[in-house]
C-alpha positions as semicolon CSV with decimal commas, in nm:
position;residue;x (nm);y (nm);z (nm)
1;M;12,192;4,806;6,544
2;K;12,140;5,091;6,332
3;N;11,831;5,294;6,330
4;P;11,673;5,238;5,987
5;F;11,504;5,618;6,026
6;I;11,807;5,748;6,116
7;E;12,058;5,623;5,833
8;D;11,762;5,727;5,623
9;I;11,797;6,113;5,700
10;K;12,156;6,063;5,695
11;R;12,140;5,946;5,326
12;Q;11,866;6,207;5,236
13;Y;12,116;6,505;5,378
14;K;12,419;6,326;5,200
15;S;12,261;6,312;4,870
16;G;12,062;6,620;4,909
17;S;12,121;6,941;4,707
18;A;12,281;7,263;4,901
19;L;11,902;7,340;4,940
20;I;11,804;7,067;5,097
21;K;12,140;7,087;5,339
22;L;12,051;7,426;5,433
23;I;11,726;7,354;5,558
24;F;11,854;7,011;5,719
25;I;12,058;7,220;5,925
26;N;11,783;7,475;6,031
27;V;11,565;7,201;6,125
28;A;11,831;7,025;6,346
29;M;11,967;7,359;6,520
30;F;11,573;7,425;6,626
31;L;11,549;7,050;6,734
32;L;11,867;7,068;6,928
33;V;11,759;7,410;7,105
34;H;11,438;7,272;7,194
35;I;11,542;6,889;7,281
36;V;11,790;7,043;7,498
37;G;11,562;7,273;7,690
38;L;11,329;6,976;7,717
39;F;11,616;6,761;7,871
40;L;11,739;7,064;8,112
41;W;11,323;7,111;8,217
42;F;11,356;6,783;8,347
43;F;11,599;6,868;8,586
44;G;11,445;7,216;8,707
45;I;11,578;7,441;8,482
46;S;11,271;7,555;8,311
47;N;11,434;7,796;8,076
48;G;11,685;7,595;7,881
49;S;11,568;7,664;7,536
50;E;11,592;8,035;7,619
51;L;11,952;8,007;7,733
52;M;12,032;7,832;7,423
53;V;11,874;8,083;7,212
54;Y;12,040;8,364;7,411
55;W;12,352;8,214;7,316
56;L;12,316;8,177;6,979
57;A;12,120;8,473;6,878
58;L;12,289;8,776;6,753
59;P;12,307;9,072;6,983
60;A;12,271;9,451;6,869
61;D;12,508;9,573;7,154
62;F;12,867;9,574;7,036
63;S;12,984;9,464;7,430
64;N;12,740;9,163;7,409
65;L;12,869;9,075;7,090
66;I;13,205;9,053;7,173
67;T;13,162;8,789;7,395
68;K;12,965;8,572;7,150
69;P;13,137;8,646;6,805
70;W;13,003;8,333;6,634
71;S;12,659;8,475;6,693
72;L;12,700;8,637;6,382
73;I;12,725;8,296;6,199
74;S;12,457;8,060;6,468
75;Y;12,178;8,315;6,419
76;M;12,105;8,259;6,089
77;F;12,012;7,914;6,147
78;L;11,851;7,980;6,459
79;H;11,457;7,970;6,522
80;E;11,253;7,965;6,822
81;S;10,878;7,895;6,707
82;L;10,750;7,638;6,470
83;M;10,551;7,919;6,264
84;H;10,914;8,083;6,243
85;I;11,082;7,788;6,088
86;L;10,789;7,679;5,887
87;M;10,751;7,999;5,708
88;N;11,166;8,041;5,621
89;M;11,181;7,760;5,527
90;L;10,909;7,721;5,277
91;V;11,033;8,073;5,127
92;L;11,395;7,926;5,102
93;Y;11,273;7,608;4,904
94;F;11,071;7,820;4,663
95;G;11,357;8,085;4,611
96;G;11,621;7,854;4,625
97;Q;11,453;7,574;4,387
98;I;11,434;7,871;4,121
99;F;11,806;7,991;4,214
100;L;11,943;7,644;4,132
101;Q;11,770;7,644;3,810
102;F;12,018;7,907;3,647
103;L;12,280;7,933;3,938
104;N;12,500;7,621;4,106
105;Q;12,501;7,550;4,446
106;N;12,819;7,685;4,545
107;K;12,663;8,087;4,463
108;L;12,325;7,917;4,666
109;V;12,515;7,886;4,963
110;G;12,745;8,181;4,916
111;V;12,432;8,421;4,894
112;Y;12,278;8,249;5,209
113;L;12,579;8,316;5,442
114;L;12,657;8,647;5,289
115;G;12,305;8,754;5,295
116;G;12,241;8,626;5,681
117;L;12,594;8,855;5,749
118;A;12,458;9,148;5,558
119;G;12,145;9,134;5,747
120;G;12,313;9,115;6,071
121;L;12,556;9,377;6,044
122;L;12,263;9,613;5,914
123;Y;12,089;9,524;6,225
124;I;12,378;9,570;6,436
125;L;12,459;9,945;6,287
126;A;12,071;10,039;6,283
127;F;12,008;9,966;6,645
128;N;12,363;10,169;6,717
129;I;12,324;10,445;6,538
130;F;11,956;10,560;6,548
131;P;11,828;10,707;6,856
132;V;11,494;10,562;6,859
133;F;11,627;10,216;6,961
134;E;11,842;10,328;7,253
135;N;11,617;10,212;7,496
136;V;11,595;9,847;7,349
137;L;11,945;9,851;7,247
138;M;12,085;9,615;7,529
139;G;11,829;9,339;7,530
140;S;11,794;9,327;7,158
141;L;11,847;8,980;6,987
142;A;11,817;8,890;6,663
143;L;11,735;8,493;6,500
144;G;11,615;8,355;6,180
145;A;11,713;8,239;5,843
146;S;11,521;8,544;5,706
147;A;11,774;8,783;5,602
148;S;11,956;8,458;5,428
149;V;11,629;8,357;5,276
150;M;11,533;8,702;5,164
151;A;11,910;8,722;4,999
152;V;11,799;8,425;4,803
153;L;11,473;8,526;4,681
154;V;11,586;8,862;4,593
155;A;11,862;8,731;4,406
156;A;11,685;8,507;4,194
157;A;11,435;8,774;4,147
158;T;11,707;9,001;4,018
159;H;11,893;8,768;3,786
160;V;11,576;8,617;3,610
161;P;11,304;8,880;3,713
162;N;11,034;8,803;3,459
163;F;11,058;8,410;3,557
164;V;10,691;8,336;3,629
165;V;10,576;8,144;3,921
166;R;10,249;8,029;3,978
167;L;10,089;8,175;4,327
168;V;9,707;7,992;4,478
169;F;9,457;8,247;4,422
170;L;9,655;8,495;4,213
171;G;9,808;8,282;3,955
172;N;10,081;8,347;3,724
173;V;10,310;8,634;3,889
174;K;10,644;8,754;3,757
175;L;10,894;8,653;4,033
176;K;11,049;9,034;4,061
177;Y;10,675;9,115;4,172
178;V;10,704;8,872;4,449
179;A;11,033;8,977;4,576
180;L;10,895;9,345;4,566
181;V;10,625;9,266;4,792
182;Y;10,814;9,057;5,045
183;V;11,080;9,402;5,039
184;V;10,775;9,651;5,066
185;L;10,610;9,452;5,343
186;D;10,961;9,431;5,532
187;I;10,998;9,836;5,489
188;I;10,631;9,935;5,596
189;S;10,648;9,691;5,912
190;I;10,946;9,857;6,051
191;R;10,773;10,057;6,283
192;Q;10,524;9,777;6,371
193;G;10,713;9,566;6,579
194;N;11,017;9,335;6,539
195;S;11,189;9,616;6,398
196;G;11,516;9,429;6,409
197;G;11,394;9,152;6,217
198;H;11,276;9,351;5,945
199;I;11,598;9,572;5,931
200;A;11,777;9,227;5,877
201;H;11,576;9,130;5,606
202;I;11,639;9,447;5,445
203;G;11,996;9,358;5,471
204;G;11,960;9,049;5,290
205;A;11,748;9,150;5,016
206;L;12,012;9,472;4,933
207;L;12,295;9,159;4,947
208;G;12,078;8,960;4,719
209;F;12,024;9,228;4,475
210;L;12,410;9,332;4,475
211;F;12,528;8,972;4,402
212;A;12,290;8,950;4,114
213;K;12,371;9,258;3,985
214;Q;12,765;9,213;4,006
215;L;12,716;8,857;3,863
216;Q;12,579;9,045;3,565
217;T;12,922;9,227;3,523
218;G;13,100;8,937;3,533
219;K;13,215;8,902;3,944
220;D;13,076;8,678;4,197
221;I;13,075;8,798;4,561
222;T;13,048;8,414;4,694
223;L;13,372;8,373;4,537
224;F;13,587;8,423;4,858
225;I;13,367;8,243;5,073
226;N;13,338;7,947;4,877
227;Q;13,722;7,928;4,884
228;L;13,697;7,959;5,245
229;L;13,445;7,652;5,253
230;A;13,659;7,450;5,038
231;Y;13,968;7,535;5,242
232;F;13,853;7,421;5,579
233;K;13,647;7,122;5,401
234;T;14,012;6,990;5,302
235;M;14,189;7,091;5,598
236;F;13,958;6,984;5,853
237;S;13,767;6,665;5,675
238;T;13,753;6,377;5,919
239;K;13,701;6,076;5,669
240;R;14,000;5,841;5,698
241;K;14,038;5,538;5,451
242;M;14,188;5,167;5,544
243;K;14,506;5,143;5,371
244;V;14,615;4,827;5,268
245;V;15,031;4,830;5,207
246;Y;15,175;4,591;4,969
247;K;15,535;4,561;4,989
248;N;15,797;4,445;4,705
249;P;16,116;4,324;4,878
250;G;16,283;4,382;4,546
251;K;16,186;4,735;4,527
252;T;16,221;4,935;4,852
253;K;16,236;5,324;4,817
254;T;16,516;5,453;4,953
255;D;16,492;5,767;5,173
256;Y;16,600;6,021;4,911
257;D;16,347;5,832;4,687
258;Y;16,048;5,871;4,945
259;N;16,079;6,239;5,043
260;A;16,139;6,343;4,642
261;Q;15,804;6,156;4,618
262;K;15,656;6,356;4,896
263;K;15,809;6,680;4,788
264;A;15,640;6,612;4,430
265;N;15,300;6,519;4,582
266;Q;15,290;6,843;4,814
267;Q;15,371;7,089;4,536
268;K;15,098;6,961;4,356
269;V;14,866;7,003;4,643
270;D;14,987;7,345;4,668
271;A;14,913;7,412;4,307
272;I;14,565;7,286;4,339
273;L;14,506;7,532;4,679
274;D;14,657;7,812;4,434
275;K;14,411;7,735;4,168
276;I;14,105;7,718;4,397
277;A;14,219;8,052;4,554
278;K;14,235;8,210;4,211
279;S;13,934;8,032;4,040
280;G;13,705;7,841;4,335
281;Y;13,669;7,472;4,389
282;D;13,439;7,444;4,080
283;S;13,760;7,548;3,839
284;L;13,895;7,213;3,914
285;T;13,918;6,870;3,692
286;G;13,818;6,580;3,812
287;E;14,152;6,428;3,868
288;E;14,244;6,741;4,075
289;K;13,985;6,707;4,327
290;A;14,078;6,345;4,358
291;I;14,431;6,429;4,469
292;L;14,284;6,705;4,698
293;F;14,062;6,461;4,846
294;D;14,323;6,169;4,902
295;A;14,555;6,399;5,027
296;S;14,350;6,523;5,289
297;N;14,272;6,183;5,423
298;K;14,632;6,101;5,488
């Protein structure tokens, strides 16, 4: 018997925007870490959650990073404390809603991922370059969506700097000032603790600013990552449809006809994939998307 609560969550996820999906993934990761940690605790492993965080968080030390390269992605969905994920998701929802009023969902996902990567790479570089971090390099780990969230917020603020938001106790404020306050707070907080986190936030903010400025010149720096996501979605789709085959004894295809039809279909798919590589998934017509979807289910 299907659980109505679980089914409702599935429906909310499937029908939700890219922003909602990103929030769902972050929450799911948070719950997974703590549920697995609780399960291990029952068997006498008291640091189960900490072990999971260790394997999913991003290390600053290159020798450690080589052993878990996936952490460049996993860290940007990983939160350990309830307050950490709550604050990040609130800011992500705030900035993401404004972002989606002017830009599309693919760009939102691209900025989120690239912002996280930019923040992570700046954190790694800073900890390996500057002598002040030498004593903490080996044990330093970064986790959280903050760099990605900063990228989304700053991208929106750079794209529509004079967009007015209403804040509690402050009233109407232009979005550019909200983003600027966040960036300045991160810069002056580097010396106060959580240096790696604040440096990663700045990396995300720089990516968001670069994205918006490049977009003004007609260049979308998120295009390649969305093409990559579309490719993997096509290649690794797990959906399968039940097929009903009707046979007409009087019109059986020969091997030649079958192979010719198969070759023609493959040529259509190849042409569509080339179009995605050049112009992105959004450039496809409804018919082309249907052909690609059918091909992925065969």
